[in-house]
KEGURO-502518 format. One record per residue: residue in three letters; x negated, y, z negated of N, C-alpha, C, O, CB in turn; residue number from 0. Coordinates in pm, 1 decimal, padded with zeros to 6 digits. Glycine has a CB too. Example, Ala and Ser with C-alpha at 12.3 -4.5 7.8 and 13.67 -1.06 7.14 Angstrom:
% KEGURO-502518
type, n_east, n_north, n_up, ca_east, ca_north, ca_up, c_east, c_north, c_up, o_east, o_north, o_up, cb_east, cb_north, cb_up, seq
ALA, -01319.0, -00569.0, -00780.0, -01230.0, -00450.0, -00780.0, -01320.0, -00330.0, -00780.0, -01423.6, -00331.9, -00846.5, -01130.8, -00447.3, -00904.6, 0
SER, -01285.0, -00225.0, -00708.0, -01367.0, -00106.0, -00714.0, -01290.0, 00003.0, -00787.0, -01340.9, 00113.8, -00803.9, -01408.4, -00059.8, -00572.5, 1
//
This chain:
% KEGURO-502518
type, n_east, n_north, n_up, ca_east, ca_north, ca_up, c_east, c_north, c_up, o_east, o_north, o_up, cb_east, cb_north, cb_up, seq
MET, -07621.7, 07141.7, -09944.4, -07605.8, 07309.1, -09973.8, -07595.1, 07354.7, -10120.6, -07499.1, 07320.7, -10189.8, -07467.3, 07367.7, -09905.0, 0
LEU, -07716.4, 07449.0, -10177.1, -07733.6, 07509.8, -10310.8, -07654.7, 07631.3, -10322.1, -07619.5, 07724.9, -10250.3, -07876.7, 07541.2, -10340.6, 1
PRO, -07641.9, 07592.8, -10437.6, -07512.1, 07751.7, -10474.6, -07568.3, 07814.3, -10515.7, -07645.6, 07775.8, -10603.4, -07383.3, 07764.8, -10572.9, 2
ALA, -07563.7, 07947.2, -10477.6, -07639.7, 08055.1, -10476.3, -07699.1, 08067.2, -10644.0, -07813.5, 08110.9, -10631.8, -07545.1, 08184.5, -10416.9, 3
HIS, -07683.6, 08056.5, -10721.9, -07724.8, 08081.1, -10843.4, -07897.1, 08010.0, -10842.0, -08006.9, 08050.0, -10880.5, -07605.0, 08011.2, -10954.9, 4
LEU, -07845.3, 07886.4, -10775.3, -07951.9, 07750.0, -10801.9, -08083.0, 07829.4, -10647.9, -08204.9, 07812.8, -10648.1, -07831.5, 07513.7, -10746.8, 5
ALA, -08034.6, 07877.0, -10582.7, -08112.3, 07902.0, -10425.9, -08156.0, 08016.1, -10491.1, -08263.8, 08039.2, -10436.3, -08018.9, 07924.0, -10256.1, 6
ASP, -08135.4, 08111.4, -10585.0, -08185.4, 08204.0, -10653.0, -08333.7, 08204.2, -10759.7, -08428.0, 08281.8, -10743.8, -08076.0, 08228.8, -10713.8, 7
HIS, -08323.7, 08086.2, -10880.3, -08353.6, 08004.1, -10941.3, -08535.2, 07985.2, -10902.1, -08647.0, 08017.8, -10941.9, -08247.0, 07896.3, -10913.6, 8
ALA, -08431.4, 07873.0, -10747.4, -08615.7, 07851.1, -10678.1, -08674.9, 07933.3, -10612.8, -08795.6, 07911.8, -10601.2, -08646.8, 07748.0, -10578.1, 9
ALA, -08618.4, 08059.0, -10544.0, -08660.4, 08158.1, -10496.5, -08744.5, 08251.3, -10619.9, -08864.6, 08262.7, -10595.2, -08541.7, 08217.4, -10428.5, 10
ILE, -08699.5, 08316.6, -10743.7, -08805.8, 08346.6, -10809.1, -08904.9, 08239.3, -10866.7, -09001.1, 08289.2, -10925.1, -08761.6, 08419.6, -10898.8, 11
ALA, -08900.8, 08082.7, -10861.8, -09007.3, 07994.1, -10932.1, -09103.0, 07960.8, -10780.1, -09202.5, 07889.3, -10792.3, -08923.9, 07828.0, -11025.4, 12
ILE, -09072.0, 08008.2, -10661.4, -09145.4, 08008.3, -10551.2, -09199.7, 08141.1, -10581.4, -09300.7, 08121.4, -10649.1, -09072.4, 07984.4, -10415.5, 13
GLU, -09186.5, 08233.9, -10568.5, -09242.9, 08360.9, -10634.4, -09353.6, 08326.5, -10712.7, -09471.6, 08321.2, -10677.9, -09143.9, 08434.9, -10722.7, 14
ASN, -09291.5, 08298.0, -10848.4, -09408.3, 08292.9, -10968.9, -09510.3, 08233.0, -10932.8, -09613.0, 08292.5, -10965.3, -09376.5, 08226.1, -11094.5, 15
ALA, -09536.3, 08072.1, -10839.7, -09584.4, 07997.4, -10803.6, -09730.4, 08067.6, -10724.2, -09848.9, 08046.0, -10749.5, -09483.5, 07925.3, -10742.8, 16
GLU, -09663.6, 08164.5, -10613.5, -09735.3, 08231.7, -10579.3, -09793.7, 08341.3, -10649.4, -09912.9, 08356.6, -10622.6, -09695.2, 08251.6, -10499.0, 17
ASP, -09749.8, 08415.0, -10723.9, -09827.4, 08479.9, -10819.1, -09911.5, 08421.3, -10907.6, -10011.5, 08482.7, -10944.6, -09760.0, 08541.8, -10883.7, 18
VAL, -09888.6, 08318.4, -10945.4, -10002.5, 08237.6, -11032.9, -10139.0, 08265.1, -10903.9, -10230.9, 08346.9, -10899.1, -09946.6, 08021.7, -11069.8, 19
ALA, -10087.9, 08133.3, -10795.2, -10266.0, 08125.3, -10707.8, -10290.0, 08280.8, -10654.9, -10381.7, 08318.1, -10581.7, -10272.5, 07994.0, -10524.2, 20
ARG, -10230.9, 08325.6, -10686.2, -10300.3, 08503.9, -10646.3, -10401.3, 08550.1, -10767.0, -10510.4, 08601.9, -10743.6, -10148.9, 08652.6, -10644.6, 21
ILE, -10346.5, 08522.3, -10911.9, -10361.7, 08562.3, -10962.0, -10550.2, 08494.4, -11036.2, -10652.3, 08553.8, -11071.1, -10231.3, 08573.2, -11000.4, 22
GLN, -10503.1, 08322.3, -11027.8, -10576.8, 08247.7, -11007.8, -10710.7, 08264.9, -10895.1, -10813.7, 08206.1, -10927.9, -10495.3, 08163.2, -10991.8, 23
GLN, -10712.3, 08353.5, -10747.3, -10782.1, 08377.4, -10734.2, -10844.6, 08497.5, -10727.4, -10940.0, 08525.5, -10654.8, -10779.8, 08327.9, -10690.3, 24
LEU, -10768.0, 08593.7, -10833.0, -10830.5, 08696.5, -10860.9, -11012.2, 08680.1, -10963.2, -11128.8, 08717.1, -10949.6, -10703.7, 08771.5, -10936.3, 25
THR, -10937.2, 08610.3, -11048.8, -11011.8, 08528.1, -11151.7, -11158.3, 08520.5, -11113.5, -11249.8, 08587.3, -11161.7, -10952.1, 08381.0, -11164.0, 26
ILE, -11165.5, 08425.5, -11016.2, -11287.4, 08385.1, -10989.1, -11352.6, 08486.9, -10847.6, -11461.1, 08451.1, -10801.7, -11271.9, 08216.9, -10962.5, 27
THR, -11282.9, 08609.6, -10784.8, -11343.2, 08641.0, -10705.5, -11431.2, 08820.2, -10719.2, -11431.4, 08903.7, -10809.7, -11244.5, 08607.5, -10606.2, 28
ASP, -11451.7, 08819.1, -10675.8, -11578.1, 08943.9, -10676.2, -11488.1, 09068.7, -10580.7, -11475.2, 09090.2, -10460.2, -11768.2, 08877.3, -10570.8, 29
ASP, -11430.9, 09141.0, -10721.4, -11315.0, 09258.9, -10640.7, -11407.4, 09349.8, -10460.6, -11355.3, 09343.8, -10349.2, -11280.0, 09441.8, -10817.1, 30
THR, -11581.7, 09440.6, -10500.4, -11606.3, 09430.3, -10432.4, -11653.8, 09368.3, -10290.9, -11650.0, 09437.9, -10189.4, -11610.6, 09456.4, -10476.3, 31
THR, -11697.9, 09236.6, -10288.6, -11732.8, 09149.6, -10189.7, -11681.2, 09083.0, -10134.8, -11731.3, 09027.3, -10037.1, -11791.1, 09095.3, -10202.9, 32
GLY, -11510.9, 09053.5, -10192.3, -11448.3, 08910.3, -10126.9, -11502.3, 08780.9, -10190.3, -11434.2, 08681.4, -10215.2, -11485.6, 08896.4, -09963.2, 33
LEU, -11659.6, 08798.8, -10217.5, -11725.1, 08675.2, -10244.6, -11682.3, 08623.0, -10376.2, -11656.4, 08709.7, -10459.7, -11872.1, 08690.1, -10239.5, 34
TYR, -11665.8, 08463.6, -10422.6, -11682.3, 08378.4, -10537.0, -11781.7, 08519.6, -10609.9, -11873.5, 08581.7, -10556.2, -11768.3, 08194.4, -10499.7, 35
ASN, -11716.3, 08539.1, -10761.3, -11759.1, 08563.6, -10871.4, -11908.4, 08444.1, -10949.3, -11927.8, 08323.1, -10938.1, -11614.9, 08565.8, -10943.0, 36
VAL, -11979.2, 08545.4, -11018.2, -12039.4, 08427.2, -11128.0, -12007.8, 08389.3, -11193.5, -12089.6, 08314.7, -11247.2, -12111.6, 08423.7, -11189.9, 37
ARG, -11894.1, 08393.0, -11248.4, -11801.2, 08331.7, -11374.9, -11795.8, 08157.1, -11293.0, -11820.4, 08052.1, -11352.4, -11593.1, 08439.7, -11398.4, 38
HIS, -11747.0, 08174.1, -11107.5, -11658.0, 08088.6, -11064.4, -11790.0, 08014.9, -11003.9, -11770.1, 07901.5, -10960.2, -11524.4, 08144.3, -10968.5, 39
LEU, -11916.1, 08063.6, -10996.8, -12072.2, 07993.8, -10994.3, -12091.8, 07870.1, -11088.1, -12119.6, 07753.8, -11058.8, -12190.1, 08106.6, -11046.7, 40
TYR, -12068.1, 07932.3, -11215.8, -12104.1, 07860.3, -11322.9, -12031.2, 07749.4, -11297.1, -12107.9, 07653.2, -11292.0, -12084.0, 07919.4, -11451.4, 41
ASP, -11887.8, 07709.3, -11273.3, -11801.7, 07638.8, -11236.1, -11849.7, 07516.5, -11187.2, -11862.9, 07404.7, -11236.9, -11733.2, 07699.8, -11160.4, 42
VAL, -11881.6, 07585.1, -11034.5, -11858.9, 07515.8, -10917.4, -11971.1, 07465.1, -10982.8, -11944.7, 07357.4, -11036.2, -11846.3, 07571.8, -10763.6, 43
LEU, -12094.8, 07504.2, -11000.2, -12263.2, 07434.4, -11010.8, -12232.4, 07282.7, -11162.7, -12265.3, 07165.0, -11178.0, -12428.0, 07627.7, -11096.1, 44
ARG, -12168.8, 07366.6, -11224.1, -12172.1, 07248.9, -11293.6, -12100.9, 07104.1, -11225.9, -12135.6, 06986.3, -11234.5, -12107.6, 07287.8, -11421.3, 45
ARG, -12003.1, 07160.7, -11166.1, -11919.8, 06984.0, -11084.0, -12025.4, 06953.2, -10984.8, -12056.8, 06840.3, -10947.3, -11728.0, 06999.0, -10967.3, 46
GLU, -12077.8, 07068.0, -10945.4, -12149.7, 06994.0, -10863.0, -12312.7, 06908.7, -10898.3, -12363.4, 06821.1, -10828.3, -12158.7, 07091.1, -10762.4, 47
LEU, -12355.5, 06953.3, -10996.7, -12460.3, 06895.9, -11025.6, -12381.4, 06728.8, -11102.4, -12439.4, 06621.8, -11083.9, -12560.1, 07013.8, -11128.9, 48
GLU, -12282.4, 06734.3, -11163.3, -12251.3, 06601.8, -11194.8, -12232.0, 06564.3, -11048.9, -12320.2, 06490.5, -11005.0, -12124.5, 06576.9, -11299.6, 49
ARG, -12135.4, 06599.2, -10963.9, -12135.2, 06509.0, -10866.8, -12269.5, 06486.6, -10781.2, -12285.5, 06366.1, -10761.6, -12030.2, 06546.0, -10787.4, 50
CYS, -12356.6, 06554.3, -10732.2, -12484.8, 06530.6, -10688.7, -12580.9, 06429.2, -10822.1, -12680.4, 06357.1, -10814.5, -12549.7, 06696.1, -10654.5, 51
GLY, -12534.3, 06450.3, -10881.4, -12645.7, 06369.6, -11020.9, -12606.8, 06243.2, -10937.7, -12665.6, 06172.0, -10856.3, -12588.1, 06369.8, -11245.7, 52
ARG, -12448.8, 06246.9, -11008.1, -12418.9, 06075.8, -10994.0, -12436.9, 06001.3, -10900.4, -12477.6, 05886.4, -10917.9, -12304.9, 06036.8, -11005.6, 53
LEU, -12398.7, 06073.3, -10728.8, -12474.4, 06006.9, -10599.9, -12588.3, 06044.9, -10584.2, -12620.8, 06048.3, -10465.5, -12421.3, 06027.3, -10474.4, 54
GLY, -12694.6, 06087.6, -10682.1, -12819.0, 06105.3, -10614.6, -12842.2, 06126.7, -10463.3, -12880.5, 06042.7, -10381.8, -12884.2, 06003.1, -10645.0, 55
LEU, -12795.7, 06321.8, -10432.3, -12742.3, 06346.4, -10367.2, -12827.4, 06465.4, -10432.6, -12824.7, 06490.3, -10553.1, -12611.5, 06307.8, -10344.1, 56
PRO, -12933.5, 06564.3, -10300.6, -12976.5, 06685.9, -10378.4, -12833.3, 06815.4, -10368.5, -12719.9, 06815.3, -10320.5, -13144.1, 06747.4, -10294.1, 57
LEU, -12927.1, 06923.1, -10450.1, -12801.3, 07019.6, -10466.7, -12938.4, 07110.8, -10472.4, -13039.0, 07081.4, -10536.9, -12661.4, 07007.7, -10617.0, 58
SER, -12916.8, 07249.1, -10376.1, -12996.3, 07370.4, -10375.7, -12943.7, 07467.9, -10472.9, -12864.8, 07448.4, -10565.3, -13000.9, 07431.5, -10240.7, 59
LEU, -12999.3, 07571.4, -10436.9, -12947.0, 07680.8, -10499.6, -13054.1, 07833.2, -10495.9, -13120.6, 07871.5, -10592.2, -12917.4, 07622.6, -10651.9, 60
ALA, -13047.1, 07907.4, -10348.9, -13115.4, 08046.2, -10309.6, -13034.3, 08171.0, -10435.0, -12928.9, 08202.0, -10490.6, -13068.1, 08088.8, -10104.1, 61
PHE, -13140.3, 08195.1, -10424.2, -13114.9, 08359.1, -10492.4, -13154.1, 08472.7, -10404.0, -13257.7, 08460.4, -10338.7, -13208.9, 08388.4, -10633.1, 62
LEU, -13069.5, 08603.3, -10392.2, -13096.4, 08695.0, -10291.8, -13052.3, 08811.7, -10344.1, -12933.6, 08824.4, -10374.1, -13039.2, 08666.3, -10164.6, 63
ASP, -13136.3, 08904.7, -10360.3, -13108.7, 09063.3, -10370.9, -13154.5, 09123.8, -10258.0, -13237.9, 09066.2, -10188.2, -13176.4, 09136.1, -10490.0, 64
LEU, -13092.0, 09283.3, -10216.2, -13033.8, 09368.8, -10167.9, -13223.5, 09479.5, -10185.1, -13226.6, 09571.2, -10267.2, -12858.4, 09404.9, -10263.4, 65
ASP, -13313.4, 09457.5, -10125.4, -13451.1, 09523.8, -10203.5, -13427.8, 09697.5, -10140.4, -13391.2, 09736.9, -10029.7, -13645.3, 09427.6, -10133.5, 66
ARG, -13464.2, 09766.7, -10255.8, -13452.8, 09910.3, -10245.6, -13274.6, 09915.1, -10243.7, -13204.4, 09982.1, -10168.0, -13544.0, 09978.8, -10092.0, 67
PHE, -13251.4, 09866.0, -10300.7, -13083.2, 09873.3, -10303.6, -13042.9, 10041.7, -10379.2, -12992.4, 10136.8, -10319.6, -13009.1, 09712.9, -10427.7, 68
LYS, -13078.5, 10036.4, -10503.0, -13046.1, 10122.2, -10586.3, -13073.0, 10288.9, -10491.0, -13030.2, 10404.2, -10496.1, -13141.7, 10085.8, -10730.0, 69
LEU, -13144.3, 10229.4, -10431.3, -13210.2, 10415.5, -10310.8, -13072.9, 10460.0, -10245.2, -13025.3, 10569.1, -10276.6, -13361.8, 10375.6, -10111.9, 70
VAL, -13008.2, 10376.9, -10154.2, -12876.6, 10374.6, -10131.7, -12746.3, 10411.5, -10188.1, -12656.3, 10458.8, -10118.6, -12868.3, 10293.1, -10118.5, 71
ASN, -12733.9, 10384.9, -10343.0, -12650.2, 10453.4, -10428.1, -12773.1, 10569.6, -10447.4, -12807.2, 10562.4, -10329.3, -12586.1, 10359.0, -10571.9, 72
ASP, -12827.6, 10628.9, -10480.1, -12877.1, 10740.6, -10532.2, -12873.6, 10832.3, -10399.3, -12831.8, 10947.7, -10408.6, -13021.5, 10717.1, -10604.9, 73
VAL, -12921.4, 10776.2, -10265.1, -12949.8, 10860.3, -10146.1, -12773.9, 10913.1, -10152.8, -12740.4, 11025.9, -10189.1, -13021.2, 10758.6, -09979.9, 74
HIS, -12678.0, 10805.7, -10109.8, -12550.2, 10801.5, -09969.9, -12433.8, 10754.7, -10119.9, -12315.5, 10725.8, -10102.0, -12582.3, 10617.9, -09777.3, 75
GLY, -12490.7, 10756.6, -10237.9, -12366.4, 10744.6, -10340.3, -12330.5, 10652.3, -10405.6, -12440.2, 10597.3, -10415.5, -12264.7, 10761.8, -10298.8, 76
HIS, -12251.7, 10577.8, -10469.5, -12192.0, 10497.4, -10509.7, -12046.2, 10430.9, -10348.7, -12016.6, 10317.1, -10312.6, -12145.9, 10577.8, -10664.7, 77
LEU, -12015.2, 10517.6, -10318.0, -11895.4, 10429.4, -10250.3, -11927.7, 10383.6, -10141.5, -11856.4, 10303.7, -10080.6, -11772.0, 10492.7, -10222.0, 78
VAL, -12101.2, 10449.4, -10075.6, -12159.1, 10390.6, -09990.7, -12237.2, 10261.7, -09987.7, -12259.7, 10204.5, -09881.1, -12212.5, 10464.4, -09960.8, 79
GLY, -12280.8, 10213.2, -10110.3, -12307.5, 10154.6, -10230.5, -12189.6, 10002.3, -10182.5, -12232.1, 09890.6, -10152.9, -12263.5, 10278.7, -10388.7, 80
SER, -12126.0, 10019.6, -10184.7, -11999.4, 09981.7, -10256.0, -11971.1, 09878.1, -10101.4, -11942.5, 09760.5, -10078.8, -11865.4, 10142.0, -10309.9, 81
GLU, -11987.6, 09951.3, -10053.1, -11950.6, 09950.0, -09887.3, -12025.8, 09845.1, -09804.1, -11974.8, 09762.7, -09728.1, -11989.7, 10096.4, -09815.0, 82
LEU, -12182.8, 09866.2, -09837.6, -12315.5, 09824.8, -09850.8, -12274.9, 09690.2, -09886.2, -12275.1, 09606.7, -09795.8, -12411.0, 09904.7, -09953.0, 83
LEU, -12246.3, 09661.5, -09982.3, -12230.5, 09535.7, -10089.2, -12097.5, 09464.7, -10010.8, -12098.4, 09341.8, -10004.5, -12191.7, 09592.6, -10283.2, 84
ALA, -12001.0, 09526.7, -09960.3, -11899.2, 09457.6, -09978.3, -11921.5, 09367.3, -09798.5, -11885.9, 09249.7, -09790.9, -11747.5, 09571.6, -10023.2, 85
LEU, -11989.7, 09449.5, -09651.6, -12025.0, 09367.6, -09549.1, -12165.4, 09303.0, -09566.6, -12194.4, 09236.7, -09467.0, -12016.0, 09443.4, -09427.6, 86
THR, -12256.1, 09302.2, -09657.6, -12387.1, 09234.7, -09726.9, -12277.4, 09057.1, -09696.8, -12283.7, 08959.0, -09622.8, -12437.4, 09313.8, -09961.2, 87
GLY, -12177.8, 09115.5, -09823.0, -12095.7, 08995.5, -09867.3, -12032.4, 08921.9, -09757.7, -12011.0, 08802.9, -09780.6, -11987.7, 09035.9, -09960.9, 88
GLN, -11993.8, 08973.3, -09629.5, -11933.6, 08913.8, -09507.2, -12056.7, 08829.4, -09451.7, -12067.8, 08711.1, -09419.5, -11873.7, 09032.7, -09395.5, 89
ARG, -12152.1, 08945.9, -09453.5, -12229.0, 08872.9, -09340.5, -12307.4, 08766.6, -09373.6, -12358.0, 08693.3, -09288.7, -12314.3, 08955.5, -09272.7, 90
LEU, -12328.0, 08746.1, -09550.0, -12350.9, 08580.2, -09605.9, -12273.4, 08508.2, -09559.6, -12312.5, 08428.2, -09474.6, -12337.3, 08543.9, -09747.3, 91
GLN, -12157.1, 08510.8, -09593.0, -12043.6, 08432.6, -09571.7, -12029.1, 08341.2, -09418.5, -11994.5, 08223.9, -09405.0, -11928.4, 08537.3, -09588.6, 92
GLU, -12081.9, 08474.1, -09277.8, -12010.4, 08476.6, -09172.4, -12190.1, 08345.2, -09160.5, -12174.2, 08229.4, -09121.9, -11953.5, 08664.3, -09066.9, 93
LEU, -12306.0, 08387.4, -09192.4, -12461.6, 08302.1, -09199.4, -12445.3, 08197.4, -09209.8, -12467.6, 08122.0, -09115.1, -12559.7, 08320.4, -09300.8, 94
SER, -12384.9, 08137.5, -09368.6, -12391.8, 08025.9, -09407.5, -12313.2, 07906.0, -09335.6, -12233.4, 07913.1, -09242.1, -12364.2, 08042.4, -09524.3, 95
ARG, -12357.4, 07797.8, -09403.8, -12338.3, 07656.4, -09345.8, -12169.1, 07684.8, -09408.3, -12132.6, 07755.8, -09502.1, -12461.0, 07496.6, -09421.8, 96
LYS, -12099.3, 07609.6, -09326.4, -11969.4, 07528.4, -09397.1, -11945.0, 07521.4, -09544.8, -11862.6, 07581.9, -09613.5, -11975.8, 07384.4, -09363.7, 97
GLN, -12043.8, 07425.9, -09580.0, -12073.4, 07327.7, -09702.2, -12098.9, 07420.7, -09799.2, -12086.1, 07365.8, -09908.7, -12198.0, 07220.2, -09688.5, 98
ASP, -12141.9, 07585.1, -09815.0, -12230.7, 07644.0, -09871.3, -12100.9, 07720.3, -09935.8, -11993.2, 07748.1, -09883.1, -12354.2, 07712.2, -09784.4, 99
TRP, -12142.2, 07740.9, -10049.7, -12054.4, 07814.1, -10161.2, -12176.9, 07957.0, -10174.2, -12293.6, 07953.3, -10213.1, -12025.6, 07692.2, -10343.0, 100
CYS, -12086.4, 08086.7, -10119.8, -12185.1, 08208.4, -10154.6, -12073.9, 08314.4, -10265.4, -11951.4, 08326.8, -10264.9, -12244.3, 08306.4, -09974.6, 101
PHE, -12169.0, 08370.6, -10343.0, -12133.1, 08426.8, -10482.3, -12248.9, 08553.3, -10497.0, -12367.8, 08568.9, -10469.4, -12147.9, 08293.4, -10617.9, 102
ARG, -12125.8, 08641.8, -10564.7, -12174.2, 08779.1, -10603.1, -12229.6, 08746.1, -10764.6, -12159.1, 08723.3, -10862.9, -12035.1, 08908.1, -10591.3, 103
TYR, -12350.3, 08750.5, -10758.3, -12402.0, 08697.2, -10874.2, -12416.9, 08815.2, -10976.2, -12425.9, 08798.8, -11097.9, -12534.6, 08623.8, -10844.7, 104
GLY, -12418.4, 08942.1, -10908.8, -12410.8, 09064.3, -11027.0, -12521.1, 09156.5, -10929.9, -12624.5, 09125.9, -10870.5, -12479.5, 09012.3, -11229.4, 105
GLY, -12414.9, 09333.4, -10951.5, -12529.2, 09378.0, -10907.2, -12550.2, 09345.8, -10778.2, -12467.2, 09265.6, -10735.4, -12624.7, 09340.2, -10978.7, 106
ASP, -12661.1, 09392.7, -10674.7, -12705.9, 09385.3, -10583.7, -12755.5, 09228.4, -10524.1, -12815.4, 09202.8, -10419.7, -12785.0, 09476.6, -10603.1, 107
GLU, -12705.7, 09134.0, -10633.7, -12794.2, 08959.4, -10627.5, -12635.6, 08909.1, -10581.5, -12517.0, 08937.7, -10597.5, -12885.2, 08857.9, -10836.2, 108
PHE, -12743.1, 08794.3, -10499.3, -12607.3, 08705.1, -10436.7, -12734.3, 08556.8, -10431.3, -12855.8, 08551.1, -10412.7, -12512.8, 08785.2, -10220.7, 109
VAL, -12610.1, 08439.2, -10462.4, -12619.1, 08350.7, -10450.5, -12563.2, 08198.5, -10364.3, -12447.3, 08157.2, -10365.0, -12620.6, 08374.3, -10527.3, 110
ILE, -12666.7, 08141.9, -10302.5, -12585.1, 08074.3, -10188.8, -12645.8, 07923.0, -10289.7, -12746.8, 07895.5, -10354.6, -12645.9, 08110.0, -09973.9, 111
LEU, -12545.9, 07870.7, -10262.2, -12470.4, 07701.9, -10349.6, -12511.3, 07620.7, -10229.3, -12425.1, 07630.5, -10142.0, -12245.6, 07682.0, -10388.4, 112
MET, -12628.0, 07532.4, -10188.5, -12587.6, 07418.4, -10102.9, -12650.9, 07309.7, -10153.3, -12762.7, 07272.9, -10189.2, -12618.3, 07432.1, -09959.3, 113
PRO, -12478.8, 07250.8, -10137.8, -12488.1, 07066.7, -10202.9, -12543.5, 06994.9, -10073.5, -12551.7, 07043.8, -09960.9, -12297.4, 06972.9, -10254.2, 114
GLU, -12574.0, 06888.0, -10108.1, -12603.0, 06798.0, -10045.5, -12740.3, 06847.3, -09932.3, -12774.2, 06802.6, -09822.7, -12467.8, 06751.3, -09990.8, 115
THR, -12796.1, 06960.1, -10019.9, -12941.1, 06978.7, -09933.2, -13088.4, 06961.1, -10000.4, -13109.4, 06997.5, -10116.2, -12945.5, 07129.9, -09878.4, 116
GLY, -13180.1, 06907.4, -09925.4, -13269.5, 06923.7, -10032.5, -13350.9, 07057.2, -09994.8, -13326.6, 07145.6, -09912.6, -13363.1, 06790.4, -10051.9, 117
ALA, -13481.4, 07034.4, -10106.7, -13567.2, 07158.0, -10106.5, -13617.6, 07171.2, -09963.8, -13608.7, 07292.6, -09945.8, -13691.5, 07149.9, -10213.3, 118
GLY, -13676.1, 07106.5, -09826.4, -13658.7, 07208.0, -09726.0, -13601.6, 07244.4, -09629.1, -13641.2, 07324.5, -09544.5, -13715.8, 07222.4, -09691.2, 119
ALA, -13438.9, 07150.8, -09637.2, -13357.8, 07230.2, -09551.8, -13299.5, 07333.4, -09605.4, -13227.4, 07405.4, -09536.2, -13267.1, 07165.1, -09496.2, 120
ALA, -13327.7, 07366.1, -09780.8, -13249.3, 07436.6, -09801.2, -13320.3, 07576.1, -09772.7, -13262.5, 07680.8, -09743.3, -13194.7, 07405.8, -09921.0, 121
LEU, -13474.1, 07554.2, -09789.2, -13579.6, 07626.9, -09768.0, -13560.1, 07677.1, -09624.2, -13533.8, 07797.2, -09629.7, -13704.8, 07550.3, -09794.5, 122
ALA, -13562.7, 07630.1, -09490.8, -13507.9, 07673.4, -09403.1, -13393.5, 07819.5, -09360.2, -13389.7, 07935.7, -09319.8, -13474.7, 07574.3, -09394.3, 123
GLN, -13290.4, 07668.4, -09420.7, -13174.2, 07771.6, -09391.6, -13200.4, 07935.1, -09473.8, -13229.3, 08045.2, -09427.0, -13016.8, 07690.6, -09457.0, 124
ALA, -13182.2, 07901.5, -09573.0, -13271.4, 08061.4, -09659.5, -13333.7, 08106.6, -09518.6, -13257.5, 08131.2, -09425.1, -13442.4, 08023.0, -09819.3, 125
THR, -13440.3, 08115.0, -09507.4, -13511.6, 08164.6, -09466.2, -13454.7, 08241.1, -09324.4, -13477.4, 08355.8, -09285.9, -13605.5, 08078.9, -09471.3, 126
ALA, -13388.0, 08154.5, -09273.7, -13290.8, 08194.8, -09137.9, -13226.8, 08289.1, -09159.4, -13248.5, 08392.2, -09095.8, -13190.5, 08104.0, -09087.4, 127
LEU, -13125.2, 08282.6, -09258.8, -13017.9, 08327.7, -09300.7, -13063.7, 08505.9, -09345.9, -12984.8, 08600.4, -09344.1, -12963.9, 08217.6, -09423.7, 128
ASN, -13221.1, 08512.5, -09386.3, -13253.9, 08659.2, -09464.1, -13288.0, 08659.4, -09325.4, -13212.3, 08732.8, -09261.9, -13372.7, 08700.5, -09612.4, 129
VAL, -13369.2, 08607.0, -09260.7, -13409.7, 08687.2, -09112.4, -13318.4, 08741.5, -09032.6, -13352.8, 08844.0, -08973.7, -13472.3, 08605.7, -09015.8, 130
ALA, -13161.3, 08681.2, -09006.6, -13081.5, 08686.8, -08958.6, -12997.9, 08840.6, -09014.4, -12951.4, 08931.0, -08945.0, -13036.5, 08557.6, -08969.9, 131
LEU, -13001.6, 08827.2, -09156.1, -12966.6, 08976.6, -09319.2, -13083.2, 09054.3, -09273.0, -13075.5, 09176.6, -09284.4, -12997.9, 08918.1, -09554.2, 132
MET, -13149.2, 09022.2, -09241.9, -13261.9, 09165.8, -09178.7, -13168.9, 09197.3, -09018.1, -13065.0, 09260.6, -09036.9, -13498.9, 09090.5, -09131.1, 133
LYS, -13180.4, 09182.1, -08958.3, -13145.6, 09181.1, -08845.6, -13042.4, 09304.9, -08842.9, -13033.7, 09407.1, -08774.9, -13100.3, 09046.2, -08808.7, 134
THR, -12948.4, 09233.3, -08976.7, -12816.7, 09301.5, -08892.0, -12788.2, 09459.4, -08890.7, -12819.4, 09501.3, -09002.2, -12679.8, 09241.8, -08954.5, 135
ARG, -12747.4, 09550.8, -08819.7, -12731.0, 09667.6, -08853.9, -12595.2, 09666.1, -08906.3, -12509.3, 09613.2, -08835.8, -12759.1, 09756.7, -08752.5, 136
PHE, -12559.2, 09719.9, -09028.2, -12489.9, 09752.5, -09049.3, -12384.3, 09894.2, -09023.2, -12435.6, 09999.2, -09061.7, -12530.0, 09718.0, -09112.7, 137
ARG, -12305.4, 09901.1, -08989.0, -12258.7, 10065.9, -08980.3, -12102.3, 10082.8, -09081.9, -11991.2, 10030.0, -09082.7, -12218.2, 10114.9, -08774.8, 138
MET, -12168.5, 10179.2, -09153.2, -12048.3, 10233.2, -09216.3, -12015.8, 10355.4, -09202.6, -12069.7, 10449.9, -09145.0, -12046.9, 10219.2, -09335.0, 139
LYS, -11897.6, 10341.0, -09276.9, -11775.5, 10475.9, -09249.5, -11798.6, 10599.3, -09236.5, -11737.1, 10667.8, -09154.8, -11684.2, 10498.7, -09346.9, 140
ASN, -11879.6, 10640.6, -09305.5, -11992.6, 10770.7, -09313.0, -12038.2, 10776.8, -09168.6, -12059.3, 10893.4, -09135.1, -12141.9, 10744.1, -09425.9, 141
GLY, -12063.1, 10675.9, -09058.8, -12152.3, 10712.7, -08954.6, -12312.0, 10626.5, -08993.8, -12397.3, 10574.5, -08922.0, -12160.6, 10897.7, -08953.2, 142
SER, -12301.2, 10639.7, -09109.5, -12508.4, 10588.4, -09105.5, -12485.9, 10477.4, -09109.2, -12377.4, 10436.9, -09151.0, -12641.8, 10623.2, -09241.9, 143
SER, -12616.6, 10366.5, -09051.2, -12603.7, 10248.4, -09027.4, -12800.3, 10245.5, -09093.4, -12862.6, 10139.4, -09097.0, -12535.8, 10205.1, -08842.8, 144
//
């Protein structure tokens, strides 16, 4: 059995490690959407380009933006706009494949990184994602959709 002072030090060390992990997660995550942020995109993209290049595997990237998003902010306000961005990020994550990475690029722009995916398959995936996203009705907290 550990003496009390050693157990206290161990507990503090564990708490510190958990805090560091939370802080590291915050540095790569977008506050509004919960998706990875653009800083993390560049890091993952560099690693995936190196890996896929070394292994001779394809790598695809899809950029998406929300048409007329400025109108949402102008008509309904920035709180509703932020809520829509969060719901869009959640829906993108749901619609994407497990091997894909979803990022908020900035503003109303999103990126899907598709490792080991050639142009044809990426186009099919991005098209299906776009169609499903356009069919989604987002229910906002203020009752609008």
